[in-house]
gemmi code that builds the backbone of each chain (N, CA, C; Angstrom):
import gemmi

chains = {
    "A": [
        ("UNK", (0.844, -1.188, 0.000), (0.000, 0.000, 0.000), (0.880, 1.239, 0.000)),
        ("UNK", (0.474, 2.221, -0.791), (1.235, 3.458, -0.849), (0.820, 4.340, 0.321)),
        ("UNK", (1.705, 4.484, 1.288), (1.406, 5.284, 2.474), (1.922, 6.689, 2.249)),
        ("UNK", (1.213, 7.655, 2.792), (1.626, 9.054, 2.638), (2.002, 9.643, 3.983)),
        ("UNK", (2.913, 10.605, 3.944), (3.325, 11.337, 5.136), (3.291, 12.817, 4.819)),
        ("UNK", (2.595, 13.577, 5.649), (2.507, 15.022, 5.460), (2.541, 15.691, 6.821)),
        ("UNK", (2.902, 16.981, 6.858), (2.984, 17.658, 8.160), (1.621, 17.715, 8.824)),
        ("UNK", (1.633, 17.717, 10.151), (0.384, 17.753, 10.908), (-0.295, 19.111, 10.778)),
        ("UNK", (0.485, 20.174, 10.821), (-0.112, 21.507, 10.768), (0.842, 22.513, 10.140)),
        ("UNK", (0.240, 23.592, 9.622), (1.013, 24.701, 9.065), (0.239, 25.986, 9.340)),
        ("UNK", (0.961, 27.018, 9.672), (0.362, 28.340, 9.882), (0.817, 29.287, 8.775)),
        ("UNK", (-0.065, 30.190, 8.402), (0.287, 31.159, 7.383), (-0.493, 32.442, 7.621)),
        ("UNK", (-0.208, 33.449, 6.811), (-0.919, 34.718, 6.870), (-1.576, 34.991, 5.522)),
        ("UNK", (-2.605, 35.785, 5.569), (-3.306, 36.131, 4.335), (-2.351, 36.687, 3.297)),
        ("UNK", (-2.538, 36.282, 2.056), (-1.729, 36.777, 0.957), (-0.465, 35.994, 0.697)),
        ("UNK", (-0.096, 35.108, 1.624), (1.110, 34.307, 1.424), (0.805, 33.068, 0.590)),
        ("UNK", (1.877, 32.456, 0.085), (1.744, 31.174, -0.610), (2.010, 30.056, 0.400)),
        ("UNK", (1.180, 29.041, 0.361), (1.353, 27.905, 1.271), (1.718, 26.678, 0.446)),
        ("UNK", (2.768, 26.006, 0.841), (3.214, 24.794, 0.161), (3.202, 23.633, 1.139)),
        ("UNK", (2.480, 22.588, 0.808), (2.381, 21.398, 1.656), (3.003, 20.245, 0.891)),
        ("UNK", (4.026, 19.644, 1.479), (4.697, 18.528, 0.821), (4.238, 17.205, 1.423)),
        ("UNK", (3.991, 16.258, 0.548), (3.539, 14.927, 0.937), (4.543, 13.904, 0.412)),
        ("UNK", (4.969, 12.997, 1.276), (5.878, 11.930, 0.864), (5.102, 10.654, 0.605)),
        ("UNK", (5.422, 9.979, -0.477), (4.773, 8.704, -0.817), (5.803, 7.847, -1.524)),
        ("UNK", (6.703, 7.287, -0.737), (7.847, 6.566, -1.287), (7.464, 5.303, -2.040)),
        ("UNK", (6.340, 4.702, -1.678), (5.961, 3.424, -2.285), (4.895, 3.581, -3.366)),
        ("UNK", (4.839, 4.719, -3.985), (3.818, 4.943, -5.001), (3.995, 3.953, -6.150)),
        ("UNK", (2.871, 3.431, -6.634), (2.898, 2.450, -7.717), (2.759, 3.142, -9.074)),
        ("UNK", (3.127, 2.421, -10.117), (3.158, 2.996, -11.463), (1.816, 3.587, -11.875)),
        ("UNK", (0.741, 2.901, -11.532), (-0.582, 3.339, -11.976), (-1.235, 4.366, -11.051)),
        ("UNK", (-0.597, 4.686, -9.951), (-1.231, 5.551, -8.952), (-1.210, 7.010, -9.355)),
        ("UNK", (-2.334, 7.678, -9.102), (-2.415, 9.114, -9.185), (-2.286, 9.703, -7.783)),
        ("UNK", (-1.944, 10.961, -7.719), (-1.847, 11.685, -6.462), (-2.992, 12.688, -6.423)),
        ("UNK", (-3.759, 12.614, -5.352), (-4.956, 13.436, -5.260), (-4.952, 14.189, -3.934)),
        ("UNK", (-5.393, 15.418, -3.973), (-5.492, 16.229, -2.765), (-6.948, 16.629, -2.538)),
        ("UNK", (-7.335, 16.560, -1.273), (-8.668, 16.955, -0.840), (-8.548, 18.052, 0.203)),
        ("UNK", (-9.610, 18.835, 0.302), (-9.706, 19.925, 1.265), (-10.951, 19.702, 2.100)),
        ("UNK", (-10.820, 19.891, 3.407), (-11.993, 19.721, 4.268), (-12.145, 20.908, 5.198)),
        ("UNK", (-13.302, 21.544, 5.110), (-13.644, 22.611, 6.041), (-14.361, 22.011, 7.242)),
        ("UNK", (-14.365, 22.701, 8.367), (-15.054, 22.186, 9.558), (-16.515, 21.866, 9.271)),
        ("UNK", (-16.964, 20.748, 9.809), (-18.356, 20.304, 9.703), (-18.798, 20.020, 8.270)),
        ("UNK", (-17.854, 19.744, 7.394), (-18.179, 19.361, 6.022), (-17.363, 18.134, 5.640)),
        ("UNK", (-17.829, 17.423, 4.609), (-17.028, 16.342, 4.070), (-15.899, 16.885, 3.210)),
        ("UNK", (-14.839, 16.115, 3.017), (-13.738, 16.555, 2.150), (-14.227, 16.790, 0.727)),
        ("UNK", (-13.529, 17.677, 0.033), (-13.850, 17.879, -1.378), (-12.577, 17.815, -2.194)),
        ("UNK", (-12.688, 17.223, -3.377), (-11.568, 17.065, -4.294), (-11.093, 18.442, -4.741)),
        ("UNK", (-9.756, 18.680, -4.713), (-9.262, 19.955, -5.227), (-8.320, 19.806, -6.408)),
        ("UNK", (-7.486, 18.751, -6.424), (-6.563, 18.638, -7.553), (-6.011, 17.224, -7.610)),
        ("UNK", (-5.620, 16.819, -8.793), (-5.055, 15.484, -8.998), (-3.991, 15.559, -10.079)),
        ("UNK", (-2.947, 14.728, -9.922), (-1.897, 14.705, -10.929), (-1.187, 13.377, -10.971)),
        ("UNK", (-0.455, 13.160, -12.059), (0.344, 11.938, -12.206), (1.838, 12.268, -12.204)),
        ("UNK", (2.212, 13.282, -12.943), (3.612, 13.717, -12.944), (3.686, 15.195, -13.359)),
        ("UNK", (4.830, 15.774, -13.179), (5.157, 17.182, -13.479), (4.254, 18.126, -12.714)),
        ("UNK", (3.577, 19.027, -13.441), (2.824, 20.072, -12.764), (1.396, 20.127, -13.276)),
        ("UNK", (0.472, 20.307, -12.337), (-0.931, 20.492, -12.677), (-1.414, 21.762, -11.989)),
        ("UNK", (-2.177, 22.547, -12.684), (-2.700, 23.781, -12.088), (-4.178, 23.908, -12.410)),
        ("UNK", (-4.945, 24.319, -11.414), (-6.340, 24.680, -11.660), (-6.641, 25.982, -10.928)),
        ("UNK", (-7.900, 26.324, -10.842), (-8.264, 27.621, -10.281), (-8.058, 27.682, -8.773)),
        ("UNK", (-7.848, 26.541, -8.151), (-7.704, 26.497, -6.694), (-6.249, 26.382, -6.268)),
        ("UNK", (-5.492, 25.514, -6.950), (-4.150, 25.190, -6.468), (-3.281, 24.698, -7.616)),
        ("UNK", (-2.006, 24.487, -7.285), (-1.067, 23.828, -8.195), (-0.489, 22.616, -7.496)),
        ("UNK", (-0.150, 21.632, -8.274), (0.419, 20.394, -7.748), (1.714, 20.125, -8.502)),
        ("UNK", (2.794, 20.024, -7.740), (4.109, 19.775, -8.320), (4.547, 18.359, -7.961)),
        ("UNK", (4.932, 17.593, -8.974), (5.326, 16.204, -8.770), (6.682, 16.007, -9.451)),
        ("UNK", (7.728, 15.655, -8.687), (9.037, 15.444, -9.308), (9.055, 14.165, -10.127)),
        ("UNK", (10.126, 13.989, -10.870), (10.208, 12.858, -11.797), (10.114, 11.505, -11.094)),
        ("UNK", (10.678, 11.390, -9.892), (10.624, 10.086, -9.215), (9.263, 9.830, -8.545)),
        ("UNK", (8.431, 10.793, -8.479), (7.054, 10.703, -7.942), (6.996, 10.248, -6.487)),
        ("UNK", (8.073, 10.333, -5.773), (8.069, 9.887, -4.378), (7.565, 10.962, -3.434)),
        ("UNK", (7.281, 12.121, -3.957), (6.684, 13.176, -3.155), (5.865, 14.068, -4.076)),
        ("UNK", (5.072, 14.917, -3.454), (4.333, 15.910, -4.231), (4.132, 17.135, -3.346)),
        ("UNK", (3.950, 18.286, -3.968), (3.753, 19.515, -3.211), (2.503, 20.233, -3.707)),
        ("UNK", (1.592, 20.455, -2.787), (0.396, 21.243, -3.081), (0.716, 22.691, -2.792)),
        ("UNK", (0.461, 23.560, -3.746), (0.747, 24.979, -3.572), (-0.553, 25.770, -3.625)),
        ("UNK", (-0.818, 26.522, -2.577), (-1.994, 27.390, -2.507), (-1.510, 28.832, -2.620)),
        ("UNK", (-1.802, 29.503, -3.724), (-1.286, 30.860, -3.920), (-2.114, 31.894, -3.169)),
        ("UNK", (-1.461, 32.825, -2.541), (-2.129, 33.974, -1.914), (-3.349, 33.546, -1.092)),
        ("UNK", (-3.087, 32.842, -0.032), (-4.186, 32.293, 0.756), (-4.989, 33.391, 1.441)),
        ("UNK", (-6.244, 33.069, 1.711), (-7.120, 33.942, 2.473), (-7.629, 33.176, 3.692)),
        ("UNK", (-8.336, 33.868, 4.573), (-8.838, 33.217, 5.784), (-9.689, 32.000, 5.447)),
        ("UNK", (-10.396, 32.063, 4.330), (-11.283, 30.964, 3.943), (-10.550, 29.722, 3.463)),
        ("UNK", (-9.251, 29.801, 3.328), (-8.455, 28.616, 2.977), (-8.063, 27.808, 4.211)),
        ("UNK", (-8.427, 28.277, 5.378), (-8.196, 27.514, 6.610), (-8.994, 26.221, 6.534)),
        ("UNK", (-8.281, 25.096, 6.570), (-8.923, 23.797, 6.351), (-7.900, 22.703, 6.617)),
        ("UNK", (-8.367, 21.476, 6.534), (-7.468, 20.325, 6.577), (-7.268, 19.851, 5.144)),
        ("UNK", (-6.023, 19.582, 4.785), (-5.678, 19.171, 3.424), (-5.108, 17.748, 3.483)),
        ("UNK", (-5.685, 16.889, 2.675), (-5.302, 15.479, 2.652), (-4.612, 15.147, 1.328)),
        ("UNK", (-3.532, 14.412, 1.439), (-2.812, 13.879, 0.281), (-3.143, 12.390, 0.183)),
        ("UNK", (-3.586, 11.951, -0.966), (-3.937, 10.543, -1.148), (-3.237, 10.001, -2.394)),
        ("UNK", (-2.873, 8.749, -2.297), (-2.262, 8.078, -3.438), (-3.106, 6.860, -3.758)),
        ("UNK", (-3.419, 6.693, -5.022), (-4.318, 5.623, -5.457), (-3.734, 4.255, -5.205)),
        ("UNK", (-4.588, 3.326, -4.874), (-4.183, 1.950, -4.635), (-4.719, 1.068, -5.754)),
        ("UNK", (-4.345, -0.200, -5.691), (-4.776, -1.116, -6.739), (-6.265, -1.413, -6.676)),
        ("UNK", (-6.813, -1.382, -5.502), (-8.252, -1.618, -5.406), (-8.982, -0.286, -5.425)),
        ("UNK", (-10.205, -0.271, -4.985), (-11.037, 0.895, -5.189), (-10.915, 1.953, -4.103)),
        ("UNK", (-10.377, 1.578, -2.964), (-10.456, 2.514, -1.866), (-9.186, 3.347, -1.721)),
        ("UNK", (-9.355, 4.547, -1.263), (-8.248, 5.445, -0.972), (-8.134, 5.603, 0.531)),
        ("UNK", (-6.926, 5.750, 1.018), (-6.699, 5.891, 2.449), (-6.392, 7.335, 2.796)),
        ("UNK", (-7.183, 7.881, 3.696), (-6.945, 9.228, 4.201), (-6.122, 9.127, 5.478)),
        ("UNK", (-5.123, 9.940, 5.610), (-4.395, 10.028, 6.871), (-5.009, 11.121, 7.726)),
        ("UNK", (-4.214, 11.676, 8.614), (-4.709, 12.742, 9.486), (-4.744, 14.079, 8.775)),
        ("UNK", (-4.063, 14.194, 7.650), (-4.070, 15.436, 6.894), (-3.189, 16.514, 7.501)),
        ("UNK", (-3.148, 17.657, 6.840), (-2.411, 18.827, 7.315), (-3.408, 19.927, 7.615)),
        ("UNK", (-3.424, 20.383, 8.841), (-4.305, 21.490, 9.212), (-3.602, 22.794, 8.889)),
        ("UNK", (-4.161, 23.526, 7.944), (-3.609, 24.827, 7.554), (-4.446, 25.912, 8.207)),
        ("UNK", (-3.789, 26.765, 8.962), (-4.467, 27.888, 9.620), (-3.948, 29.179, 9.013)),
        ("UNK", (-4.851, 29.953, 8.453), (-4.481, 31.236, 7.862), (-4.930, 32.349, 8.799)),
        ("UNK", (-4.001, 33.208, 9.142), (-4.304, 34.313, 10.071), (-4.306, 35.647, 9.329)),
        ("UNK", (-5.049, 36.576, 9.871), (-5.132, 37.902, 9.248), (-3.853, 38.703, 9.466)),
    ],
    "B": [
        ("UNK", (-26.766, 19.704, -9.914), (-25.583, 19.563, -9.052), (-25.582, 18.164, -8.439)),
        ("UNK", (-24.474, 17.435, -8.669), (-24.406, 16.064, -8.165), (-24.299, 16.066, -6.652)),
        ("UNK", (-24.828, 15.011, -6.067), (-24.905, 15.046, -4.627), (-24.787, 13.685, -3.972)),
        ("UNK", (-24.245, 13.701, -2.764), (-24.323, 12.572, -1.853), (-25.068, 13.086, -0.626)),
        ("UNK", (-26.171, 12.440, -0.339), (-27.034, 12.910, 0.746), (-27.050, 11.910, 1.881)),
        ("UNK", (-26.758, 12.394, 3.060), (-26.841, 11.567, 4.259), (-28.103, 11.957, 5.010)),
        ("UNK", (-28.803, 10.958, 5.484), (-30.177, 11.183, 5.948), (-30.254, 12.095, 7.159)),
        ("UNK", (-29.266, 12.024, 8.045), (-29.337, 12.836, 9.256), (-28.060, 13.624, 9.428)),
        ("UNK", (-28.179, 14.843, 9.904), (-26.997, 15.663, 10.190), (-26.489, 15.384, 11.603)),
        ("UNK", (-27.424, 15.238, 12.520), (-27.106, 14.928, 13.917), (-28.021, 13.809, 14.399)),
        ("UNK", (-27.443, 12.931, 15.214), (-28.203, 11.788, 15.719), (-27.719, 11.480, 17.129)),
        ("UNK", (-28.664, 11.235, 18.031), (-28.313, 10.823, 19.382), (-29.018, 9.497, 19.648)),
        ("UNK", (-28.244, 8.496, 20.021), (-28.791, 7.158, 20.256), (-28.287, 6.640, 21.595)),
        ("UNK", (-29.011, 5.652, 22.111), (-28.624, 5.053, 23.391), (-27.769, 3.824, 23.165)),
        ("UNK", (-26.932, 3.540, 24.125), (-26.091, 2.344, 24.095), (-26.955, 1.111, 23.910)),
        ("UNK", (-26.538, 0.252, 22.976), (-27.269, -0.984, 22.728), (-28.298, -0.886, 21.611)),
        ("UNK", (-28.629, 0.316, 21.206), (-29.601, 0.480, 20.119), (-28.998, 0.052, 18.784)),
        ("UNK", (-29.862, -0.387, 17.890), (-29.457, -0.650, 16.515), (-29.636, 0.646, 15.736)),
        ("UNK", (-28.583, 1.072, 15.052), (-28.595, 2.377, 14.397), (-28.368, 2.207, 12.896)),
        ("UNK", (-29.176, 2.917, 12.129), (-29.047, 2.892, 10.675), (-28.642, 4.284, 10.184)),
        ("UNK", (-27.562, 4.347, 9.445), (-27.177, 5.605, 8.782), (-27.342, 5.381, 7.283)),
        ("UNK", (-28.097, 6.285, 6.670), (-28.424, 6.110, 5.265), (-27.666, 7.107, 4.395)),
        ("UNK", (-27.319, 6.652, 3.203), (-26.599, 7.508, 2.259), (-27.140, 7.234, 0.853)),
        ("UNK", (-27.439, 8.299, 0.134), (-27.955, 8.185, -1.225), (-27.147, 9.091, -2.146)),
        ("UNK", (-26.754, 8.556, -3.309), (-26.044, 9.375, -4.297), (-26.811, 9.367, -5.618)),
        ("UNK", (-26.720, 10.477, -6.338), (-27.487, 10.610, -7.573), (-26.577, 10.670, -8.797)),
        ("UNK", (-25.364, 10.135, -8.678), (-24.403, 10.230, -9.771), (-24.203, 8.908, -10.502)),
        ("UNK", (-24.989, 7.904, -10.147), (-24.856, 6.586, -10.760), (-23.453, 5.984, -10.565)),
        ("UNK", (-22.848, 6.327, -9.436), (-21.519, 5.803, -9.141), (-21.580, 4.354, -8.687)),
        ("UNK", (-20.567, 3.593, -9.128), (-20.513, 2.191, -8.702), (-20.009, 2.057, -7.259)),
        ("UNK", (-19.036, 2.889, -6.896), (-18.374, 2.728, -5.600), (-19.002, 3.623, -4.540)),
        ("UNK", (-19.196, 3.068, -3.368), (-19.653, 3.863, -2.232), (-18.875, 3.451, -0.990)),
        ("UNK", (-18.720, 4.404, -0.084), (-17.816, 4.222, 1.056), (-18.439, 4.796, 2.319)),
        ("UNK", (-18.087, 4.198, 3.443), (-18.389, 4.785, 4.747), (-17.090, 4.971, 5.512)),
        ("UNK", (-16.901, 6.210, 5.981), (-15.753, 6.559, 6.809), (-16.266, 7.084, 8.150)),
        ("UNK", (-15.404, 6.980, 9.163), (-15.651, 7.741, 10.373), (-14.456, 8.654, 10.598)),
        ("UNK", (-14.751, 9.801, 11.198), (-13.698, 10.783, 11.415), (-13.669, 11.189, 12.870)),
        ("UNK", (-12.515, 11.064, 13.469), (-12.318, 11.418, 14.866), (-11.132, 12.355, 14.980)),
        ("UNK", (-11.168, 13.267, 15.937), (-10.075, 14.249, 16.092), (-8.713, 13.570, 16.186)),
        ("UNK", (-7.769, 14.045, 15.368), (-6.415, 13.516, 15.405), (-6.197, 12.219, 14.656)),
        ("UNK", (-7.282, 11.607, 14.206), (-7.167, 10.302, 13.529), (-7.499, 10.380, 12.051)),
        ("UNK", (-7.973, 11.506, 11.578), (-8.332, 11.623, 10.177), (-9.550, 10.783, 9.840)),
        ("UNK", (-9.677, 10.443, 8.595), (-10.783, 9.599, 8.143), (-10.327, 8.150, 8.103)),
        ("UNK", (-11.149, 7.287, 8.655), (-10.818, 5.863, 8.640), (-11.945, 5.113, 7.936)),
        ("UNK", (-11.550, 4.243, 7.018), (-12.525, 3.543, 6.201), (-13.157, 2.391, 6.968)),
        ("UNK", (-14.497, 2.356, 6.991), (-15.212, 1.299, 7.705), (-15.560, 0.167, 6.739)),
        ("UNK", (-16.288, 0.503, 5.702), (-16.696, -0.459, 4.675), (-16.774, 0.267, 3.339)),
        ("UNK", (-16.661, -0.490, 2.274), (-16.957, 0.069, 0.972), (-17.647, -0.974, 0.107)),
        ("UNK", (-18.237, -0.477, -0.958), (-18.990, -1.347, -1.864), (-18.688, -0.916, -3.290)),
        ("UNK", (-18.375, -1.866, -4.143), (-18.081, -1.538, -5.532), (-19.195, -1.974, -6.481)),
        ("UNK", (-20.265, -2.506, -5.921), (-21.395, -2.895, -6.751), (-22.562, -3.226, -5.832)),
        ("UNK", (-23.732, -3.310, -6.428), (-24.905, -3.678, -5.639), (-24.681, -5.046, -5.003)),
        ("UNK", (-25.040, -5.157, -3.747), (-24.931, -6.373, -2.955), (-23.490, -6.793, -2.685)),
        ("UNK", (-22.518, -6.010, -3.104), (-21.117, -6.323, -2.823), (-20.621, -5.406, -1.720)),
        ("UNK", (-19.794, -5.937, -0.850), (-19.224, -5.127, 0.217), (-17.847, -5.662, 0.563)),
        ("UNK", (-17.005, -4.765, 1.021), (-15.668, -5.131, 1.444), (-15.355, -4.408, 2.744)),
        ("UNK", (-14.670, -5.082, 3.640), (-14.270, -4.448, 4.892), (-13.172, -3.435, 4.632)),
        ("UNK", (-13.272, -2.350, 5.374), (-12.211, -1.363, 5.345), (-11.227, -1.613, 6.477)),
        ("UNK", (-10.740, -0.534, 7.056), (-9.724, -0.662, 8.099), (-10.302, -0.918, 9.492)),
        ("UNK", (-11.540, -0.488, 9.724), (-12.131, -0.621, 11.069), (-13.575, -1.106, 10.986)),
        ("UNK", (-13.824, -2.326, 10.506), (-15.202, -2.790, 10.324), (-15.885, -3.318, 11.591)),
        ("UNK", (-15.126, -3.528, 12.658), (-15.694, -4.173, 13.837), (-16.825, -3.336, 14.432)),
        ("UNK", (-17.931, -3.982, 14.694), (-19.092, -3.302, 15.273), (-20.025, -2.684, 14.250)),
        ("UNK", (-19.695, -2.841, 12.986), (-20.502, -2.254, 11.910), (-20.862, -3.318, 10.874)),
        ("UNK", (-21.937, -3.079, 10.162), (-22.259, -3.842, 8.964), (-22.840, -2.858, 7.947)),
        ("UNK", (-22.968, -3.306, 6.716), (-23.487, -2.422, 5.664), (-24.479, -3.187, 4.806)),
        ("UNK", (-25.225, -2.402, 4.045), (-26.200, -2.987, 3.125), (-26.243, -2.137, 1.865)),
        ("UNK", (-26.191, -2.812, 0.710), (-26.346, -2.084, -0.543), (-27.261, -2.901, -1.451)),
        ("UNK", (-28.540, -2.625, -1.339), (-29.548, -3.323, -2.121), (-29.806, -2.629, -3.457)),
        ("UNK", (-29.567, -1.333, -3.509), (-29.718, -0.563, -4.736), (-28.448, 0.232, -4.991)),
        ("UNK", (-28.187, 0.522, -6.245), (-26.930, 1.185, -6.613), (-26.778, 2.537, -5.932)),
        ("UNK", (-27.859, 3.246, -5.759), (-27.750, 4.606, -5.256), (-27.716, 4.702, -3.726)),
        ("UNK", (-27.944, 3.604, -3.033), (-28.100, 3.681, -1.580), (-27.141, 2.724, -0.868)),
        ("UNK", (-26.470, 3.271, 0.144), (-25.514, 2.476, 0.923), (-25.768, 2.784, 2.391)),
        ("UNK", (-26.119, 1.778, 3.141), (-26.490, 1.965, 4.541), (-25.415, 1.415, 5.461)),
        ("UNK", (-25.161, 2.136, 6.508), (-24.239, 1.689, 7.563), (-25.073, 1.332, 8.781)),
        ("UNK", (-24.802, 0.155, 9.345), (-25.592, -0.336, 10.466), (-24.686, -0.560, 11.674)),
        ("UNK", (-25.059, 0.028, 12.783), (-24.404, -0.249, 14.045), (-25.303, -1.239, 14.782)),
        ("UNK", (-24.859, -2.469, 14.867), (-25.731, -3.532, 15.376), (-26.142, -3.282, 16.823)),
        ("UNK", (-25.219, -2.821, 17.634), (-25.493, -2.516, 19.039), (-24.595, -1.338, 19.404)),
        ("UNK", (-25.139, -0.163, 19.318), (-24.320, 1.050, 19.454), (-23.594, 1.094, 20.797)),
        ("UNK", (-22.356, 1.563, 20.749), (-21.577, 1.742, 21.968), (-21.018, 3.164, 21.994)),
        ("UNK", (-20.613, 3.609, 23.162), (-20.152, 4.986, 23.294), (-18.899, 5.253, 22.456)),
        ("UNK", (-18.082, 4.232, 22.217), (-16.883, 4.452, 21.402), (-17.196, 4.561, 19.906)),
        ("UNK", (-18.458, 4.473, 19.557), (-18.868, 4.718, 18.184), (-19.411, 6.138, 17.992)),
        ("UNK", (-19.322, 6.922, 19.036), (-19.621, 8.351, 18.901), (-18.582, 8.965, 17.971)),
        ("UNK", (-19.062, 9.558, 16.873), (-18.127, 10.031, 15.861), (-18.879, 10.777, 14.771)),
        ("UNK", (-18.084, 11.351, 13.836), (-18.645, 11.891, 12.606), (-18.536, 10.804, 11.545)),
        ("UNK", (-19.656, 10.499, 10.909), (-19.673, 9.474, 9.873), (-19.874, 10.138, 8.512)),
        ("UNK", (-19.005, 9.776, 7.582), (-19.027, 10.382, 6.250), (-19.216, 9.305, 5.192)),
        ("UNK", (-20.140, 9.562, 4.302), (-20.394, 8.683, 3.168), (-19.790, 9.320, 1.930)),
        ("UNK", (-19.299, 8.508, 1.008), (-18.743, 9.035, -0.239), (-19.061, 8.069, -1.367)),
        ("UNK", (-19.012, 8.596, -2.584), (-19.165, 7.740, -3.758), (-18.128, 8.142, -4.792)),
        ("UNK", (-17.844, 7.229, -5.716), (-16.890, 7.531, -6.782), (-17.158, 6.623, -7.971)),
        ("UNK", (-16.745, 7.080, -9.158), (-16.851, 6.197, -10.321), (-15.765, 5.130, -10.261)),
        ("UNK", (-15.807, 4.144, -11.108), (-14.788, 3.086, -11.076), (-13.395, 3.649, -11.362)),
        ("UNK", (-12.418, 3.071, -10.701), (-11.023, 3.461, -10.916), (-10.567, 2.975, -12.284)),
        ("UNK", (-9.933, 3.874, -13.045), (-9.371, 3.483, -14.331), (-7.932, 3.957, -14.392)),
        ("UNK", (-6.983, 3.050, -14.620), (-5.584, 3.444, -14.684), (-5.340, 4.508, -15.742)),
        ("UNK", (-4.530, 5.494, -15.388), (-4.111, 6.561, -16.301), (-5.265, 7.452, -16.733)),
        ("UNK", (-6.373, 7.380, -16.038), (-7.471, 8.310, -16.295), (-7.628, 9.194, -15.078)),
        ("UNK", (-7.576, 10.493, -15.268), (-7.671, 11.416, -14.149), (-9.125, 11.495, -13.708)),
        ("UNK", (-9.498, 10.629, -12.820), (-10.867, 10.662, -12.322), (-10.964, 9.904, -11.021)),
        ("UNK", (-10.283, 10.348, -10.030), (-10.327, 9.709, -8.729), (-11.255, 10.416, -7.766)),
        ("UNK", (-12.003, 11.383, -8.266), (-12.727, 12.221, -7.334), (-13.796, 11.512, -6.545)),
        ("UNK", (-13.639, 11.563, -5.256), (-14.708, 11.142, -4.367), (-15.643, 12.335, -4.152)),
        ("UNK", (-16.927, 12.062, -4.071), (-17.873, 13.067, -3.625), (-18.384, 12.645, -2.265)),
        ("UNK", (-18.197, 13.519, -1.311), (-18.603, 13.214, 0.057), (-19.933, 13.869, 0.396)),
        ("UNK", (-20.642, 13.233, 1.318), (-21.786, 13.866, 1.930), (-21.342, 14.820, 3.025)),
        ("UNK", (-22.298, 15.484, 3.638), (-21.970, 16.475, 4.669), (-21.702, 15.843, 6.026)),
        ("UNK", (-21.972, 14.581, 6.158), (-21.656, 13.900, 7.402), (-22.826, 13.781, 8.356)),
        ("UNK", (-22.769, 12.758, 9.187), (-23.726, 12.574, 10.290), (-22.925, 12.525, 11.575)),
        ("UNK", (-23.225, 13.433, 12.465), (-22.547, 13.423, 13.773), (-23.402, 12.588, 14.725)),
        ("UNK", (-22.884, 11.422, 15.048), (-23.596, 10.476, 15.910), (-23.044, 10.540, 17.327)),
        ("UNK", (-23.929, 10.678, 18.265), (-23.564, 10.629, 19.681), (-24.286, 9.453, 20.309)),
        ("UNK", (-23.521, 8.560, 20.933), (-24.115, 7.412, 21.633), (-23.985, 7.664, 23.133)),
        ("UNK", (-25.129, 7.663, 23.805), (-25.104, 7.981, 25.245), (-25.493, 6.770, 26.079)),
    ],
}
model = gemmi.Model(1)
for chain_id, residues in chains.items():
    chain = gemmi.Chain(chain_id)
    for i, (resn, *xyz) in enumerate(residues, 1):
        res = gemmi.Residue()
        res.name, res.seqid = resn, gemmi.SeqId(i, " ")
        for name, pos in zip(("N", "CA", "C"), xyz):
            atom = gemmi.Atom()
            atom.name, atom.element = name, gemmi.Element(name[0])
            atom.pos, atom.b_iso = gemmi.Position(*pos), 0.0
            res.add_atom(atom)
        chain.add_residue(res)
    model.add_chain(chain)
structure = gemmi.Structure()
structure.add_model(model)
structure.setup_entities()
């Protein structure tokens, strides 16, 4: 199973860029890397997914090096509303994905 | 707007009661999942189903069972509720996994906060 490791928490200020790195040393060839965001009292929501290099959407960017053993979620110019828990997931051979404890990002004014 | 709907937002049950948590999705997804979420532990998979009448144990199935009689509905059953099952329960659905296809998105419901007293 591809296990992920990410920091427990990160603090930031409004307008800064936040980068969360996730380690997944045992990632398999067919696995994608997916990040979810969870606000308090809500279920997680999909924010970005990638296989290699760089992916960007309206919410975030995802950087994946050539060896794919880690990935970095980048949140540009965060605001207070970006305060949430961010989960890094790596696809497995079967249907289920494993969520860890995630990274709690706190954005302060 | 696609949705996963959980029948109750908050639920309070007594120890020993049989508890049913219902989840319905309108996306025609094959896969459905039940997670519980506790502070500091993240989301832990209880059971999942990849087809009607099919079920697989997740990481913490003890004390739970599930039922999937129709594609759109996945029920979580606490046979005899205990206080250590007080938690936030989250249902999710997803389309089938396809290698090299960017489509791993789970859609989660808003959760049911269950308190067992």
